[in-house]
N, C-alpha and C positions, 0 to 999 in steps of 0.2 A: 241512949243507943240500946238495942240487944245482948246477952251475956251468952255465953256458951262456956261449956268446962272442957276441955281437950276432951275428956273420954265422950261426951255427946259429938263433938266435933266428929271426930274418927268414926262412930256409927256412923252420922251422915253419911259420910263418901267413904265408906268400907276400906276402912285403913285399919291400922294398930299406934297406940300411945307407946313411947320409949319414956320414961321419966315419969311426972306427974300425973296423974287419968283427972285428978281434980282441982290443977288449976285453971283460974276462973277465966274468961276471957276477952273482954271489951270495945276490943278494937281490933283491925285489921291496916299494918302499916310496911314501907317498906326498909329494911335495914335502916338506914338511916338518920330516918327518921322514927321509929319507933318510940315505946317507952312505957311502961312497966301495966300492965294485961295487955299490950298489944302482942297480937298473933305476926309472924311476918314468915317469908318463907324464900326458902334457895335451888336452885338446880345444878348449880358446879360446886364445885368445891371452893371457891374461890366467892361464890357466894355464901357458904357457909361460913367462912369465918368472919364476914360480915358479917353475917345471924348474930354467930353469936358471940362479938363482940360490942352490939348492942343489949340495950335496956328491954329487949323485946322478953316477955315470957314465956314464948311456944314459936318452935320453928316449924314450919310446913315442907318436909323434905319427900327426894320421890326413892324408894327404897328404905333401908334399912342402913344410918351410920350412925357414928359414936358422935355423941354431944355432952356436953354439963346443964343444956339447959332440954326441956320437954317437950319429945319431938311427936307431930305426929306421920305417919309414914303412911304415903298412896303411890298407887304405881304410877301418877302422873305428877307431877306438881304443879303443873301450868295447866290442866286442866280442873284441878283441885282448887289450883286460886279463884279461878271462871265461877265454879260453882258454890263456895263460900261468899263472894265479895254480896253478890245480893241476901245473904244472909242477915251480915253484919250491916250491909245499908240497905235495905228494903227502899223502893219504889213510892216513891207518895202515894195514897189511895184518894180515889176521886169520892165523891159521893153519889148515887144516881139521884137523876136529876134534870131538869132543863132550864137554866140558870133565865131569870127573867125578859133578860136583854137578848136570847134568843131569840132568831126566826126561823120557827118549822113546818113546813107547808102542815095544809090541813092530812094531806094523802100519802105522808111519807110514816114510813113508822119504827119506833123510836121501839126499843129494848126498855119496858122498868125498868130493870138492872143498868142500862146505859144513861152515865154523865157528858150531856152536852153543856158544854162551857159559856163563858160573856162573850157574846157577838159573833158568836159562828149562827150558821145559815145552811136549816135542809132543808133540799127544792124540793120539787112534787116528787113524789112515787119513789124518793128512795129510801135505803133503810140500813136503822142501824142495828145491830146482832148485840146479841147477852156481854153486858159489862164492857162494850166498847165504852172510848174516852175521845171527847173530843175539846181540844183544849182548845186556850179563845184561840175565835178572830178564824175556826176552819170556815171553811168550806166544802157541800157535799153536796154536786148538782143534781141536774133531776136523772132519775134512776139508778141512783149507784146505786152501791152493796157495798155493806164496811159488814167484815165478820165480828165473830161473838170473839173479845178480847185484844180487840186490835186501839190500838194509839196515835192518833192524831196530836203532836204535838203541836202551838201556835203558829197558825201561819200556812197552813197548809190546803191547798184547793185543789181539788178533783174533780172532774169535766164531767162533765155525763154522760153515765153510763157505763163509769169504771168500776170493776167488781175487784173488790179486794177482798182477801180470803183471811182467816183467822191468827190470830197470835203476829199481827204484821206491825211493822210501826216507821212510822212515815213523820221524818222528822222536820225541826222546823224550813219552809219556804220550802216543799217539796208540791211539784206539780205535777198530775197524772192527768194524761188526756188531753195534751193544747195541741193544738192541729199541728202536723208534720210538713217536713218544710219540703211541699210539692210545688211544681207549676211548670208551667209549659211554656215555651215561647212563640208566643198571637201575632203576626202582626207585626212585629217589632217589642209585642210590648209582651211580659211576664202574663199569663193566664192562670191564676190560681187551679189548680187543681182537688174539690172541695176533698175534704177527709172525714170519712159519714165512720169510722171506724169504732174501734173501744179499745179496752187495755185492761187485761184481765191480769191481780198481781197474787198470787196462789199463797197458801201460809207459807208462817215464818221467814218472809221476805222482810229486810231491814232497808229501808234507808233512807241516808243524809243528808245532814241539809243544801237544801239550794240544789236537792237532783232532779231534772227532769226528763221524761217519760212521757214521748209520741203519741196517741194514738193510731190506729192505722187507718192508711186512706180506706180501705175495704180490708172486711174480717180486723183477728184483733191483734195489736202488742201483748207479748206473752213475759212474764218475767217470773221463772219458775221457782217451786217449793223450798225452802231455805236461802235464799238466794240473800247475800250480803251485797252491800251497796252504797262504799262512802260519800263522802261533803260530790255536789259541785259535778256530777257526771252526767253524761246527755246520752239517752236514749234510742235512737230517733223509730218512725213507724216502721209496722210490722217487722219490725226486729224479734226472735223467740231466745229469750235465754231460759236458757238448763235448770234441773236443780244443785243446789247448793256450791253454786258460781262465787266466787271474788269480784269486784270489780273497786279496783283503787281509784281515787281523786284525780280527777278532771279526766278521767280514760271517753274520751268516744264514740257510739257505734252508730255507723251509718243503716239508713233503712234497708227495712227485708236480708239484713244476717242472722246470722244462726246458731249460737252457741246451745255445746253439747252440756254434759254434767262434769261438776267441780271443774269449771273454765279459769283460768287467772288469770286480770287483762290488769295490768301495775296500772303505777300508774302514768299517767298522760298519755297514753297508747292510744291509738285512734286507730280502726277499721272502717274498709269502705264498707257501699250497700254489697248487695247480695252475695257475699261469698259465706261459708260452712267456716267452724272453726269444732275442731273433735271434741269429745270427751277428755276430761282431765290437758289438756294442751295448756301452756303459759303461753299468756303472751309477755314480754318483756317492757319495764319503763318505757316513754316518749318511741317505742315503735309505731310504723307505721305500715300495717299491714292490707294488703292489696292482693292475695290470694289467698285462694283455699288452707283453710291447717288441718295436718293430720292427727289425730287424737293420741294424746299421749306426747305429742311431743313441742319442745321448748323455742320458740322464734322470739329472736332480736332482730333490732336495726330498722333504719327506714330508708328504703321500702326493704323491712321484714324479710329474714330468710332462718330457716333451721339452725339453733345456736353453734353447733360446732364450725358450719361454716360462717357463719358472721364475724366469728373470732378470729376466725383467721384471718378477714379482711379489717379485722380492728388493728389483729398484728401487724398485716404489711401497711397499712395505713398509716401505722410510726414510724413505719421504717425509711417512710418517700423523701424528705429531706435529706436524710444521708441518700438515698440512691438517687436523687438529684442530683447530688454535690459529683458522686460518681459516675454519673452521667457525661456534666457538664465536664470532668477532668479528660473520660474518655475520649467526648467529641475534640476536645482540644490538643492528645495526644494525636487522634489520628487526621488532623487538620495540616498538625506539621507531620507525619508520616507522607502524605500523601505532597505535599510543600518539599520534601530530600526527595520524592521518587518522582520530580517532576520532572524531565529533560531539558537541557544546558536551550535556550535558543542560541541557534548558529550563529556564527562571529560573520563581522559582512566582509564582503571582499572589495 
């Protein structure tokens, strides 16, 4: 494992050291598991107290605080944490070349610096860019493009015509370019609408395990630059997702819906087709979105609506049992009042 001094890390992070700059750091660990030689981190005073009580050799902190341990002070500890981890735990390197069990079509173009792992298939006219990595069992279909420094983890499938940009990460089980779910009722049967489009995945996208992205019926399904998609998300045909969006696990986006830039879709949310979600909008967990969402708004619930309105409805929903009891009591009182005010029947002569 690599080792760094506190001074070296601070220089890389454009931070500064309080304490011993020569202390050697050989790992990164949470406070409750840190040992001698480890760096840990703290965002709050509570975290700092735990870190100081640990065996860690140094603490990564935001700003400047007082501690008996060596501190590496940075503007944002969470960002620094994300930057440091790859230095201590670098990803495995893959040697250039094509494994003997891989099948590569004669018309495919594979950069000499790319790695094609065991049992991979690269179909006719596919292009694999510089330093791209295909791990075991990947399938790259006809006329696909895979950009530089992109990694396909084991068992990824790219259907024909898929375009994948640079520095993209597709985790195990991802399927890109399968047919969209398109049928029309014809004579009592569901006739398939041919899906003849493709998928474009722009640079710096990451798709989690078992994400599915359908090809366009006509034209392209697009995932914009820098977007990150969690495991088990479904993206339907002709969806266009903007740049730097976040889609959390088990979300589903129906056909031809468009998301702006920096949109967040939380877990298990569902969006119907042919709607638009504006830039920096947030869709809450388990929301069912059936209408356009303006830019910058937070929507919740099913059917989803603006957060303030949804929260008022939730508050009323919690009061419904009490309101039902009060209504029943009022109806009983009203019935008694009506009975008391009813004229007496005249006496028989």
